[in-house]
C-alpha positions as CSV (number, residue, x, y, z in Angstrom):
1,M,130.9,97.9,116.8
2,S,130.6,95.0,119.2
3,V,133.5,92.8,119.8
4,S,133.3,89.7,117.7
5,R,132.4,86.3,119.0
6,S,136.0,85.1,118.7
7,E,137.1,87.5,121.4
8,T,135.9,85.1,124.1
9,T,137.6,82.1,122.5
10,S,141.2,81.0,122.3
11,A,142.1,83.7,119.8
12,P,145.1,85.9,120.7
13,V,144.5,89.6,121.3
14,P,146.8,92.5,120.8
15,D,148.6,93.9,123.8
16,G,146.6,96.6,125.6
17,P,144.0,97.2,128.2
18,G,141.5,94.3,128.3
19,G,143.8,91.9,126.3
20,G,144.8,88.5,127.6
21,P,147.0,85.6,126.7
22,A,146.0,83.1,124.1
23,G,143.6,80.4,125.2
24,T,141.8,82.6,127.8
25,A,138.6,84.7,127.6
26,V,138.6,88.4,127.8
27,P,136.9,89.3,131.1
28,E,134.3,91.9,131.5
29,P,134.6,94.9,131.7
30,G,138.0,94.5,129.9
31,G,136.3,93.3,126.7
32,D,134.1,96.4,126.6
33,L,137.1,98.6,127.1
34,L,139.1,96.9,124.4
35,A,136.1,97.2,122.0
36,A,135.8,100.9,122.7
37,L,139.6,101.4,122.2
38,L,139.5,99.6,118.9
39,D,136.5,101.4,117.6
40,G,137.9,104.8,118.6
41,M,141.1,104.3,116.6
42,D,141.7,106.5,113.5
43,A,143.4,103.6,111.7
44,A,141.8,100.4,110.5
45,L,142.9,97.4,112.5
46,C,142.3,93.7,112.2
47,A,144.0,90.8,113.9
48,F,144.7,87.1,113.0
49,D,145.4,84.1,115.2
50,A,148.2,81.7,114.4
51,D,146.0,79.9,111.8
52,G,145.2,83.1,110.0
53,V,141.7,83.5,111.3
54,V,140.3,87.0,111.6
55,T,139.8,87.7,115.4
56,H,139.4,91.5,115.5
57,W,137.9,94.1,113.1
58,N,137.3,97.7,114.1
59,R,134.9,100.4,112.8
60,E,137.6,102.1,110.6
61,A,138.2,98.7,108.9
62,E,134.5,98.5,108.3
63,R,134.4,102.0,106.9
64,I,137.2,101.5,104.4
65,L,136.2,98.0,103.1
66,G,132.5,98.0,103.9
67,W,132.6,94.6,105.6
68,P,131.0,94.7,109.1
69,A,132.7,92.9,112.0
70,D,130.1,90.1,112.2
71,E,130.9,89.2,108.6
72,A,134.6,89.7,108.9
73,V,135.5,88.0,112.2
74,G,136.0,84.2,111.9
75,R,136.9,84.2,108.3
76,H,140.1,82.5,107.3
77,G,142.4,85.3,106.0
78,F,141.1,87.6,103.2
79,A,140.8,84.9,100.5
80,G,137.4,84.9,98.8
81,W,136.0,88.1,100.2
82,A,138.5,91.0,100.9
83,V,141.2,90.0,98.2
84,R,141.1,88.6,94.7
85,A,141.7,84.9,94.5
86,A,144.7,85.4,92.4
87,D,146.3,87.6,95.1
88,A,145.1,85.7,98.1
89,D,148.2,83.5,98.7
90,E,150.6,86.4,98.3
91,V,148.7,88.7,100.7
92,R,148.4,86.0,103.3
93,G,152.0,85.0,103.1
94,R,153.1,88.7,103.4
95,I,150.8,89.3,106.5
96,M,151.5,86.1,108.3
97,A,155.3,86.2,107.7
98,V,155.7,88.9,110.3
99,M,154.5,86.5,113.0
100,D,157.9,84.9,113.3
101,A,159.9,88.2,112.5
102,P,161.0,90.9,114.9
103,G,159.6,94.4,114.6
104,R,157.0,95.7,112.2
105,Q,156.7,95.3,108.4
106,V,155.1,97.7,105.9
107,H,153.3,96.5,102.8
108,E,151.0,97.8,100.1
109,F,148.4,95.7,98.4
110,A,145.0,96.0,96.9
111,L,142.0,94.8,98.9
112,L,138.4,94.3,97.9
113,R,135.5,96.3,99.2
114,K,132.1,94.6,99.9
115,D,130.7,96.3,96.8
116,G,133.4,94.7,94.6
117,S,135.6,97.8,94.1
118,R,139.3,97.7,94.9
119,V,141.3,100.0,97.2
120,L,145.0,100.2,97.6
121,V,146.0,100.2,101.3
122,R,149.3,100.5,103.2
123,T,149.6,98.1,106.1
124,Q,151.8,97.9,109.2
125,S,151.9,94.3,110.6
126,A,153.5,92.9,113.7
127,G,153.5,89.6,115.5
128,V,151.6,88.8,118.7
129,R,153.1,86.6,121.4
130,G,151.1,84.4,123.6
131,A,151.6,83.9,127.4
132,D,154.3,81.3,126.7
133,G,156.2,83.8,124.5
134,K,155.5,81.9,121.4
135,P,154.0,83.4,118.2
136,A,150.2,83.5,118.6
137,G,149.1,85.7,115.8
138,V,149.4,88.9,113.9
139,Y,147.8,92.4,114.1
140,C,147.6,94.5,111.1
141,A,146.8,98.3,111.0
142,F,146.0,99.7,107.5
143,S,144.8,102.8,105.8
144,E,144.1,103.9,102.3
145,V,147.3,104.8,100.5
146,H,146.1,108.2,99.3
147,A,145.1,109.1,102.9
148,Q,148.5,108.0,104.1
149,I,150.3,110.0,101.4
150,D,148.2,113.0,102.3
151,L,149.2,112.6,106.0
152,E,152.8,112.2,105.1
153,R,152.7,115.3,102.9
154,S,151.2,117.3,105.7
155,I,153.9,116.1,108.1
156,A,156.6,116.7,105.5
157,L,155.3,120.2,104.9
158,S,155.0,121.0,108.6
159,E,158.6,119.8,109.2
160,A,159.9,121.8,106.2
161,L,158.3,125.0,107.3
162,S,159.5,124.4,110.9
163,E,163.1,124.1,109.8
164,D,163.7,126.8,107.1
165,G,162.4,128.5,104.1
166,T,161.9,131.8,102.4
167,W,159.2,132.7,104.9
168,G,159.3,133.1,108.6
169,V,157.0,130.7,110.4
170,V,155.9,131.2,114.0
171,L,153.2,129.2,115.8
172,V,151.8,131.0,118.8
173,D,149.5,129.5,121.4
174,V,146.2,131.1,122.6
175,D,148.2,133.1,125.0
176,L,150.1,134.6,122.1
177,R,153.5,133.0,123.1
178,P,155.6,131.4,120.4
179,T,155.7,127.5,120.5
180,V,157.4,126.9,117.1
181,V,159.9,129.2,115.4
182,N,161.7,128.4,112.2
183,A,165.2,129.5,111.3
184,Y,164.1,132.4,109.1
185,A,161.9,133.8,111.8
186,A,164.6,133.5,114.5
187,R,167.0,135.5,112.2
188,A,164.3,138.1,111.5
189,L,163.6,138.5,115.2
190,G,167.3,138.6,116.0
191,T,167.3,135.7,118.6
192,G,167.8,132.0,118.8
193,R,164.9,129.7,118.0
194,A,164.8,128.1,121.5
195,T,165.3,131.5,123.2
196,L,162.0,132.8,121.8
197,L,159.8,129.9,122.9
198,G,157.3,130.8,125.5
199,R,158.3,134.4,125.7
200,P,156.0,137.3,125.1
201,L,156.6,139.0,121.8
202,G,156.9,142.4,123.6
203,E,160.3,141.3,124.9
204,L,161.7,141.5,121.4
205,I,159.5,144.1,119.7
206,V,159.8,147.6,121.0
207,R,157.1,149.3,118.8
208,G,154.4,147.7,116.7
209,V,153.8,144.7,119.1
210,E,150.3,146.0,119.9
211,E,149.3,145.9,116.2
212,L,150.8,142.4,115.8
213,E,149.1,141.0,118.8
214,G,145.9,142.6,117.8
215,A,146.1,140.8,114.6
216,L,146.8,137.5,116.2
217,Q,143.8,138.0,118.6
218,H,141.5,138.8,115.7
219,V,142.5,135.6,113.9
220,L,141.8,133.6,117.1
221,A,138.4,135.2,117.4
222,E,137.3,135.7,113.8
223,G,139.6,133.7,111.6
224,A,142.3,134.5,109.1
225,P,142.1,137.7,107.0
226,A,141.5,137.4,103.4
227,T,144.7,139.1,102.3
228,P,148.2,139.4,103.8
229,A,148.9,142.4,105.9
230,E,152.1,144.5,106.3
231,V,153.3,145.3,109.8
232,W,155.9,147.7,110.7
233,V,157.8,146.9,113.9
234,T,160.8,148.1,115.8
235,L,163.0,145.3,117.2
236,R,165.3,145.4,120.3
237,T,168.6,143.8,119.3
238,A,172.1,143.7,120.7
239,E,173.2,146.3,118.1
240,G,170.3,148.6,119.0
241,E,166.8,149.1,117.6
242,R,165.9,148.1,114.1
243,R,162.8,149.0,112.2
244,R,161.4,146.3,109.9
245,C,158.4,145.7,107.7
246,W,156.9,142.2,107.6
247,R,154.4,141.1,105.0
248,S,152.4,138.7,107.1
249,G,149.7,136.0,106.7
250,F,147.8,134.4,109.4
251,L,146.1,131.0,109.9
252,R,143.9,129.9,112.8
253,L,145.0,126.5,114.0
254,S,142.2,124.2,115.3
255,S,142.4,120.6,116.7
256,P,141.3,118.0,114.2
257,L,140.4,115.7,117.0
258,A,137.6,117.7,118.6
259,E,134.0,117.6,117.6
260,E,133.8,121.4,117.8
261,P,136.6,123.6,116.5
262,V,139.0,124.2,119.4
263,P,141.7,126.8,118.7
264,L,145.2,125.7,119.2
265,G,146.7,129.0,118.3
266,V,147.7,130.9,115.2
267,G,150.2,130.1,112.5
268,W,152.0,133.4,111.6
269,L,153.9,133.4,108.3
270,F,155.8,136.4,107.3
271,Q,158.5,137.7,105.0
272,D,160.8,140.7,105.5
273,V,160.0,143.3,102.8
274,T,161.8,146.2,104.5
275,D,164.2,146.9,101.8
276,A,161.6,146.9,99.0
277,R,159.2,149.2,101.1
278,L,161.9,151.6,101.9
279,A,162.9,151.8,98.2
280,E,159.3,152.5,97.4
281,Q,159.1,155.2,100.0
282,D,162.3,156.8,98.8
283,A,161.0,156.8,95.2
284,D,157.7,158.4,96.3
285,R,159.6,161.0,98.4
286,L,161.9,161.8,95.6
287,R,159.0,162.1,93.2
288,F,157.1,164.4,95.5
289,R,160.0,166.6,96.2
290,S,160.9,166.9,92.6
291,N,157.3,168.1,91.9
292,Q,157.5,170.6,94.8
293,L,160.7,172.1,93.4
294,H,159.1,172.3,90.0
295,R,156.0,174.0,91.2
296,A,158.0,176.4,93.4
297,S,160.1,177.5,90.5
298,R,157.1,178.2,88.4
299,I,155.4,180.2,91.1
300,A,158.6,182.1,91.9
301,A,159.0,183.0,88.3
302,E,155.8,185.0,88.5
303,C,156.7,186.9,91.6
304,E,157.7,190.6,91.1
305,E,159.4,190.9,94.5
306,P,162.5,188.7,95.2
307,M,161.5,188.0,98.8
308,E,158.0,186.8,97.6
309,A,159.8,184.3,95.4
310,V,162.0,183.2,98.3
311,A,158.9,182.8,100.5
312,S,157.3,180.6,97.7
313,H,160.3,178.4,97.6
314,L,160.2,177.9,101.4
315,D,156.5,177.3,101.5
316,F,156.7,174.5,98.9
317,A,159.8,173.1,100.5
318,L,158.3,172.8,104.0
319,A,155.4,170.5,102.9
320,G,156.0,167.2,104.5
321,F,159.6,168.1,105.2
322,A,160.0,170.5,108.1
323,D,158.1,172.7,110.5
324,H,160.1,176.0,110.2
325,A,162.4,177.7,107.8
326,L,164.8,180.6,108.3
327,V,166.8,182.7,105.9
328,D,170.0,184.5,107.2
329,L,171.9,186.7,104.8
330,A,175.6,187.4,105.2
331,V,176.1,191.1,105.7
332,G,179.8,191.7,106.2
333,E,180.8,189.5,109.1
334,R,177.3,189.1,110.5
335,L,174.3,187.0,109.6
336,V,171.0,188.9,109.3
337,R,167.6,187.2,109.6
338,V,165.5,188.3,106.5
339,A,162.8,185.7,106.2
340,A,161.2,183.1,108.5
341,T,158.1,181.1,109.2
342,P,156.1,182.1,112.3
343,S,157.6,180.7,115.5
344,G,154.3,179.8,117.1
345,T,151.5,178.2,115.0
346,P,152.6,177.0,111.5
347,G,152.1,179.5,108.8
348,P,153.6,180.7,105.4
349,A,157.1,182.2,105.3
350,G,157.4,185.9,105.2
351,T,160.0,188.7,105.4
352,V,161.2,190.0,108.8
353,A,159.7,193.4,109.7
354,G,162.1,196.2,109.7
355,G,164.3,194.9,106.9
356,G,166.2,192.3,108.8
357,I,167.6,191.6,112.3
358,P,171.2,190.7,113.1
359,V,171.5,187.4,114.8
360,R,174.2,186.7,117.3
361,Y,174.9,183.1,116.9
362,P,177.4,181.6,119.4
363,A,180.6,180.1,118.2
364,G,180.1,176.6,116.9
365,H,176.5,177.3,115.8
366,P,175.3,175.0,113.1
367,A,174.6,178.0,110.7
368,L,178.2,179.2,111.3
369,Q,179.6,175.8,110.7
370,A,177.7,175.6,107.4
371,V,179.2,178.9,106.3
372,D,182.7,177.7,107.2
373,R,182.3,174.4,105.6
374,I,180.5,175.6,102.6
375,G,178.2,172.6,103.0
376,S,175.2,171.3,105.0
377,V,175.2,170.7,108.7
378,R,172.7,168.6,110.6
379,A,172.1,168.9,114.4
380,S,169.6,167.5,116.9
381,A,168.8,168.1,120.6
382,G,169.9,165.3,123.0
383,A,167.5,163.6,125.4
384,G,166.2,166.1,127.9
385,A,168.1,169.0,126.4
386,E,165.8,171.8,127.4
387,G,166.5,175.2,126.0
388,W,168.5,173.7,123.1
389,A,166.6,175.6,120.5
390,V,166.3,178.9,122.4
391,E,170.1,178.9,123.0
392,R,170.5,178.8,119.2
393,Q,167.9,181.5,118.6
394,W,165.5,179.1,117.0
395,P,161.8,178.6,117.7
396,P,161.5,176.8,121.1
397,D,159.7,173.8,119.6
398,A,162.6,172.9,117.4
399,A,164.5,169.6,118.1
400,H,166.3,168.9,114.8
401,A,168.1,171.4,112.4
402,L,169.5,171.3,108.9
403,C,171.6,174.3,107.8
404,A,172.3,174.6,104.1
405,V,174.7,177.4,102.8
406,L,173.4,179.8,100.1
407,R,175.9,179.9,97.3
408,S,175.8,181.8,93.9
409,R,178.6,182.7,91.5
410,G,181.1,181.3,93.9
411,R,180.1,183.5,96.8
412,T,178.4,182.7,100.1
413,L,175.2,184.7,100.4
414,G,173.9,183.3,103.7
415,V,172.3,180.2,105.3
416,L,169.0,178.5,104.9
417,T,167.8,176.6,108.0
418,F,165.1,174.0,108.3
419,L,163.8,173.0,111.6
420,R,161.7,170.0,112.8
421,G,159.9,169.4,116.1
422,P,160.4,166.6,118.5
423,S,157.7,164.4,116.9
424,R,159.6,164.2,113.7
425,P,162.7,162.1,113.0
426,A,166.1,163.7,112.6
427,F,167.3,164.9,109.3
428,E,169.2,162.4,107.2
429,R,171.5,162.6,104.2
430,P,168.7,162.5,101.6
431,D,167.1,165.4,103.4
432,A,170.3,167.4,103.2
433,T,170.4,166.8,99.4
434,Y,166.9,168.2,99.1
435,A,167.7,171.2,101.3
436,E,170.7,172.0,99.2
437,S,168.4,171.9,96.0
438,V,166.1,174.4,97.7
439,A,169.1,176.5,98.8
440,V,170.4,176.7,95.2
441,R,167.1,178.2,94.0
442,V,166.8,180.6,97.0
443,A,170.4,181.8,96.5
444,G,169.7,182.3,92.8
445,V,166.7,184.6,93.5
446,L,168.7,186.5,96.1
447,D,171.6,187.0,93.9
448,L,169.4,188.1,91.0
449,A,167.7,190.6,93.4
450,G,171.1,192.0,94.2
451,L,172.0,192.4,90.6
452,L,168.7,194.1,89.8
453,N,169.1,196.5,92.7
454,A,172.7,197.3,91.9
């Protein structure tokens, strides 16, 4: 818009670049600068002198009400054109009352568009002082109420998410460094909210950070994915490493002030679903192992030779569970190796050639401990423990062991040992329960073989 004719008269102007005291003209180029500033505002703005005459009217005011500046400037208040006659006195009184009052006042009232329709606006008004410090007029910024409410809702939502909620919220900049972290996210990451700001995610995430940063970079380049993603990470905390699963959604943030979309970063929303996913994994694992036990029992029932039945139980048990299996029978005071999987490349379990080889386990060997305790024993090689498996007469690639005692009719028949390589995790208590279930079936076959051969 062009600044109205009244800007070069005695009308007061709002404080700002190009503004001058009442009774003076706005010099060039200050007038052009003031016009550019007023027209560039996102809010509608108008100003009145001390007599209530409109002195300023910007483009946003024209957009909302439809009245151009050359038709608005110079009018006496809103009466007869921008407000109904019945409301004119009240609107004028509420607007001009701020001229003699300190601070700003907020009002809501209905204005008329040029086409005759009504629009509810929310105004912020404040008085303007002249060069002598006396009241010289009023400026009034206004916007449509629904637009203002939408803005307030957006701000309220942003503040609520930034404080706390049932989802973690992290805003990262284009360098993938956190700029906003809410309380949920700080707890999930095991750090303070201020501590995380500006730090690389890799300082807190030991494993999984590449996948997470890859997702953030994809959002910056291509936009948000259509569905949430689940990301497994391992966190570095004061108590040690913690593995967590986060169900994550991503939003690309762009500046609303730029003509072309300019990425400001990514909004990352996530929820910790570790417990639920672990429960699902445990249920799936239990279902699979139960099926394996059932299938092994059915196959073993069709075997004519006892050691074939033993090998069937071992082969079904190894699937997804371990890399090697060994069966040592108690013969007097010794343990004799009678069945094993190949120590080199993986293969099916088989009997030991020659009818069994005595094994000289050293004192404290996990297999001997299982016999003494009549229970399961777990063991793992420490970091850099070379020769750990060979010293215990196990395949050299073994790093984790689980020994389950073979018991039948109140007697110890031997030991069943499962071994895992270094790429697998150590055996846990649920693994020991499964191994014991396999050992019961193997012991039953071996005991039955002894009865049949007696």
